[in-house]
C-alpha positions in Angstrom: -23.6 136.6 77.2 -21.9 135.9 80.5 -20.3 132.7 81.7 -23.2 131.8 83.9 -25.9 132.0 80.7 -23.2 130.2 78.8 -22.9 127.3 81.2 -26.5 127.3 81.5 -27.1 126.7 77.4 -24.4 124.2 77.3 -26.4 122.1 79.7 -29.5 122.8 77.7 -27.7 121.7 74.9 -26.3 118.6 76.5 -29.7 117.3 77.6 -30.8 117.0 74.7 -28.5 114.3 73.6 -29.5 111.1 75.6 -33.1 111.8 75.3 -35.3 109.3 72.8 -39.2 109.4 73.0 -41.1 111.0 70.0 -41.4 114.0 71.8 -37.9 114.8 71.6 -36.0 116.7 69.1 -33.5 113.5 69.4 -36.4 111.1 69.3 -37.4 112.6 66.2 -34.2 112.5 64.6 -33.5 109.0 65.5 -36.4 107.7 64.0 -35.7 109.7 60.7 -33.3 106.2 60.2 -33.4 102.0 60.2 -33.0 100.5 63.4 -32.2 96.9 64.3 -34.8 96.0 67.0 -34.2 92.0 66.9 -32.2 89.0 66.0 -33.7 87.3 63.2 -33.3 83.3 64.6 -34.9 84.2 68.1 -38.8 84.8 66.0 -39.8 81.3 64.5 -42.9 81.5 62.1 -45.9 81.6 63.9 -44.0 83.3 66.7 -44.7 87.0 68.3 -42.5 88.9 71.0 -42.9 92.5 72.8 -40.5 94.9 72.1 -39.5 98.1 73.4 -37.5 100.4 70.7 -37.1 104.3 71.1 -39.3 104.4 74.1 -41.7 102.8 72.2 -44.0 99.1 73.3 -44.4 97.3 70.2 -45.2 93.7 68.9 -43.0 91.5 66.7 -43.8 88.8 65.1 -43.3 86.6 62.3 -46.2 85.4 59.9 -46.5 82.0 58.6 -44.6 82.8 55.2 -41.9 84.0 57.6 -42.3 86.9 56.8 -41.7 89.5 60.3 -44.3 92.4 61.3 -44.1 95.2 63.8 -47.1 96.5 65.1 -48.5 98.3 68.4 -47.9 96.6 72.0 -51.5 96.2 72.7 -54.9 95.8 71.1 -57.1 98.6 70.6 -60.3 97.6 72.4 -59.4 96.3 76.1 -55.3 97.0 76.0 -54.5 93.8 76.1 -50.5 93.1 75.4 -50.6 91.2 71.2 -47.9 89.3 71.9 -50.1 87.2 74.2 -52.1 86.0 71.7 -51.6 84.1 68.3 -50.7 84.9 64.8 -52.7 83.6 61.7 -51.5 83.4 58.6 -49.7 87.1 57.9 -52.2 88.3 61.2 -52.1 88.7 64.6 -55.1 87.9 67.2 -55.4 89.4 70.7 -56.1 86.6 73.3 -58.5 88.6 75.4 -61.5 88.9 72.6 -60.2 88.2 69.3 -59.9 90.9 67.6 -57.0 90.5 64.6 -54.8 92.8 63.0 -52.4 92.6 59.8 -49.2 93.3 59.3 -49.6 97.5 59.0 -51.6 97.5 62.6 -55.4 98.1 60.8 -57.8 95.2 62.6 -59.3 93.0 60.2 -61.7 91.3 62.2 -64.1 92.0 66.0 -65.8 88.4 66.0 -67.8 89.3 68.3 -69.1 92.6 67.3 -70.1 91.0 63.4 -68.5 93.8 61.4 -70.1 93.6 58.6 -67.0 95.6 56.5 -63.5 96.3 57.9 -63.6 98.7 60.8 -61.9 102.0 61.0 -59.5 100.7 64.0 -55.4 101.2 63.8 -52.4 100.7 65.5 -49.1 101.8 65.2 -47.6 99.0 62.0 -43.6 99.7 60.5 -42.2 98.5 57.9 -39.4 95.8 58.9 -36.4 94.4 56.7 -34.1 91.7 57.5 -30.5 91.5 56.9 -27.5 89.7 57.9 -29.3 88.1 61.3 -31.1 91.6 62.1 -34.2 92.3 62.1 -34.7 96.2 60.6 -37.7 98.3 61.5 -38.5 102.0 60.6 -40.4 104.1 62.9 -40.3 107.6 61.7 -42.5 109.5 59.2 -43.5 108.7 55.5 -41.8 108.5 53.1 -39.6 105.4 54.4 -35.6 106.3 53.1 -34.2 103.0 51.0 -32.6 100.7 53.0 -29.0 101.9 52.0 -27.2 104.0 54.6 -27.0 100.7 57.6 -25.4 98.1 54.9 -21.4 97.3 54.5 -19.5 95.3 51.6 -17.7 93.1 54.6 -21.6 92.2 55.5 -22.5 91.0 51.8 -18.8 89.3 50.8 -20.2 86.0 48.5 -17.2 83.9 50.3 -17.4 84.8 54.2 -19.7 84.6 57.1 -21.6 86.8 59.7 -22.7 86.4 62.6 -25.2 88.2 65.0 -25.6 89.0 68.6 -27.0 91.6 70.9 -26.6 92.7 74.4 -29.0 94.9 76.4 -27.0 97.3 78.8 -28.8 99.0 81.6 -27.2 103.1 80.5 -27.8 105.1 78.2 -27.4 104.7 74.4 -25.3 108.0 73.8 -22.7 107.3 76.1 -22.0 104.2 74.4 -22.4 106.4 70.9 -19.4 108.5 72.8 -17.3 106.0 73.3 -17.5 104.7 69.3 -15.6 108.4 68.8 -13.1 107.6 72.0 -10.1 106.0 70.1 -8.1 106.9 73.3 -10.1 104.9 76.0 -8.9 101.9 73.7 -5.4 102.0 75.0 -6.6 102.0 79.1 -10.5 99.9 79.1 -9.1 97.3 77.1 -6.3 96.8 79.5 -8.3 96.4 82.5 -8.3 92.2 84.3 -6.2 91.4 81.5 -4.8 92.5 78.1 -6.8 90.8 75.7 -6.3 90.5 71.5 -7.4 94.1 71.1 -5.4 95.6 74.1 -2.3 93.6 73.2 -2.9 95.0 69.1 -3.3 98.5 70.1 -0.7 98.6 73.0 -0.8 101.8 75.7 0.6 104.4 73.3 -1.1 107.8 72.7 -2.9 107.9 69.7 -2.7 110.9 67.5 -6.6 111.6 66.9 -7.7 112.7 63.8 -11.3 113.2 62.4 -13.4 113.5 59.3 -17.0 113.9 58.5 -18.3 111.8 55.4 -21.4 111.1 53.5 -22.2 108.5 55.9 -21.0 109.9 59.4 -17.7 110.2 60.4 -14.4 108.3 60.0 -11.7 108.2 63.0 -8.4 107.7 62.4 -5.9 106.8 65.5 -2.2 107.0 64.8 -0.1 105.0 67.8 3.1 104.7 65.3 3.5 104.1 61.9 2.5 100.3 61.8 -0.2 101.0 64.6 -2.9 102.8 62.9 -6.5 102.4 63.9 -9.5 103.6 61.9 -13.4 103.3 62.3 -15.9 103.7 60.2 -19.0 105.2 62.3 -22.2 105.5 60.6 -24.8 108.2 61.5 -26.7 107.9 64.0 -25.6 105.2 66.2 -23.7 102.4 64.2 -19.4 101.8 64.0 -17.4 99.8 61.9 -14.0 98.3 63.3 -11.8 95.6 62.5 -10.5 93.9 64.9 -7.7 91.1 65.6 -9.1 87.5 64.7 -8.6 83.9 67.0 -4.8 83.9 66.7 -1.9 84.4 64.6 -2.5 83.6 60.8 -6.3 84.1 61.2 -8.1 86.9 59.5 -9.3 90.2 61.6 -13.0 90.0 61.9 -15.3 93.4 60.7 -17.3 94.4 63.7 -20.4 96.0 62.9 -22.2 97.9 65.9 -25.3 99.7 66.5 -26.3 101.1 69.9 -30.3 101.4 69.5 -32.2 102.8 72.3 -35.1 100.5 74.2 -35.9 104.0 76.1 -33.5 106.6 77.6 -32.1 104.4 80.2 -31.6 100.8 78.3 -29.8 99.9 74.9 -29.4 96.9 73.0 -26.1 96.4 71.4 -26.6 95.0 68.1 -23.2 93.6 66.5 -22.4 91.8 63.4 -19.2 89.9 62.8 -18.2 89.1 59.6 -14.7 87.0 58.4 -14.0 86.5 54.8 -13.7 82.6 55.9 -16.0 80.5 54.7 -17.3 77.1 54.9 -14.9 74.8 56.6 -12.0 77.5 56.7 -14.9 79.3 58.7 -15.4 76.4 61.3 -13.1 77.9 64.0 -15.5 81.3 64.0 -18.4 79.9 64.2 -17.8 77.0 66.8 -16.3 80.1 68.7 -19.3 82.0 68.7 -21.2 78.7 69.8 -19.0 78.7 73.0 -18.6 81.8 73.7 -21.1 84.3 71.8 -23.7 83.7 74.5 -22.1 86.5 76.6 -24.1 89.6 78.3 -21.6 91.5 80.5 -25.0 93.3 81.9 -25.2 90.0 83.5 -22.5 90.2 85.6 -22.5 93.6 86.6 -21.6 93.2 89.9 -19.1 91.2 89.4 -17.5 93.2 87.4 -18.0 96.8 88.5 -17.3 95.8 92.5 -15.3 92.4 92.6 -13.2 93.6 89.2 -13.8 89.8 88.1 -13.2 90.0 84.3 -14.2 86.6 81.8 -11.0 85.1 80.4 -12.1 84.4 76.9 -9.7 87.7 75.1 -11.7 88.1 72.7 -15.5 88.8 72.5 -16.4 88.5 76.6 -13.3 90.2 77.7 -13.7 93.3 75.2 -17.9 93.5 75.7 -17.2 93.4 79.4 -14.3 96.1 79.8 -16.4 98.7 77.8 -19.7 97.8 79.9 -17.6 98.8 82.8 -16.3 102.1 81.6 -20.1 102.7 80.1 -22.2 101.2 83.4 -19.5 103.2 85.8 -20.4 106.8 84.2 -24.3 106.2 85.5 -27.6 105.5 83.8 -27.3 108.2 82.0 -24.2 110.3 81.8 -24.1 113.5 84.0 -22.1 115.6 80.9 -22.5 119.3 82.7 -20.0 118.2 85.2 -17.3 116.4 83.0 -14.3 117.7 82.0 -13.2 117.6 78.6 -9.2 117.4 77.4 -7.6 117.7 74.1 -8.3 113.7 73.7 -11.6 113.8 73.5 -11.8 115.7 69.8 -13.9 112.4 68.5 -16.6 113.3 71.3 -16.4 117.4 70.3 -16.4 116.4 66.8 -19.7 114.0 67.4 -21.8 116.4 69.5 -21.8 119.2 67.2 -22.6 117.3 64.4 -26.1 116.1 66.3 -26.4 119.5 67.4 -26.4 120.6 63.9 -28.7 118.0 62.9 -31.3 118.5 66.1 -31.3 122.1 65.6 -32.3 121.3 61.6 -35.0 119.3 63.4 -35.9 122.5 65.6 -36.7 124.5 63.2 -38.1 122.7 60.6 -35.3 123.0 58.3 -33.8 120.0 56.1 -31.1 118.1 57.9 -28.2 116.3 56.0 -29.6 113.8 53.3 -26.8 111.0 54.5 -26.1 108.4 52.7 -23.8 104.8 52.2 -20.1 105.9 51.4 -19.5 105.7 47.7 -16.4 103.8 48.4 -15.5 101.1 51.3 -13.9 102.6 53.9 -10.2 101.6 53.7 -9.8 99.6 57.2 -6.4 98.4 58.7 -6.3 94.3 58.5 -3.3 94.5 61.2 -1.5 96.8 62.7 0.7 98.5 59.9 -1.7 97.8 56.9 
């Protein structure tokens, strides 16, 4: 194979990475996993809302029992959006002609048609699980996998507090996933605007990097000095677990879980869980912080950040999010990987892409993908530099 053929082959493989629709290899791979799709608190009993996840338009609603359901976006009759109708018990009724669907997507009533029995009409319906303030969905083929891979012990502490957030960004999911395996960026990105708590803890020192595949994904270690070792526990295909400084000296560091979930090829929702070992009154500062600063999405400040260099002053959540947003959004809606120039510091990017290409090849050939599972023992995450 000559050099031109190799470049063409590489370009073809790179084009597979950002894709998300059901008819693509990556779309089929992503649908093998539970994905967060919404914040629990945003869906009250008897409420419905539209969603777009993995390029598919859907209706999320919560029955009167408080159980959530996920079905297709439109009524099969005249294709009206179902969320504009209303919830009855555990079912949802279309506003247009009253067709009614249960939580599996089965049409159970067509009042104008006066059906003598349940019609053989069905729209998509997907299983859901609620976990730590997030609603997860499984959009793939049967059998439905156990809801185990997304779980972390730090989010399930008997004594602890967990807060869920979400931010929707106008760029592709995969460049956000790649950022999770790019430990070198922390020394630079998180010093822009002002040096926040993460930037101060990590410093500008250039890290020594190592990567190893685990039963759940990738463990990344970035060593800047003997007393400054940063780790991340990345779970396939799109979740990263990190620890970051808390709100000040003497306060516990936070565990953060970040899921980069494609709405489609050009939009991504970052679902985040923030966890502290504090509970009750001890967690008062933690919860008040999110009340004051948690309702922030850097995409709402796109021009200020990218073209005016105006960064938020909160040195924790808002600043960190804004700094990452600029790095991702400045790559374009979908990064042009065919024209990038990788270096030694991109070892994690190379490691990640090879892992995905291996799994995509298994999808293409009809072979088995890796049976990803929750780690047998929690990752040994540092709680502060040197610990």
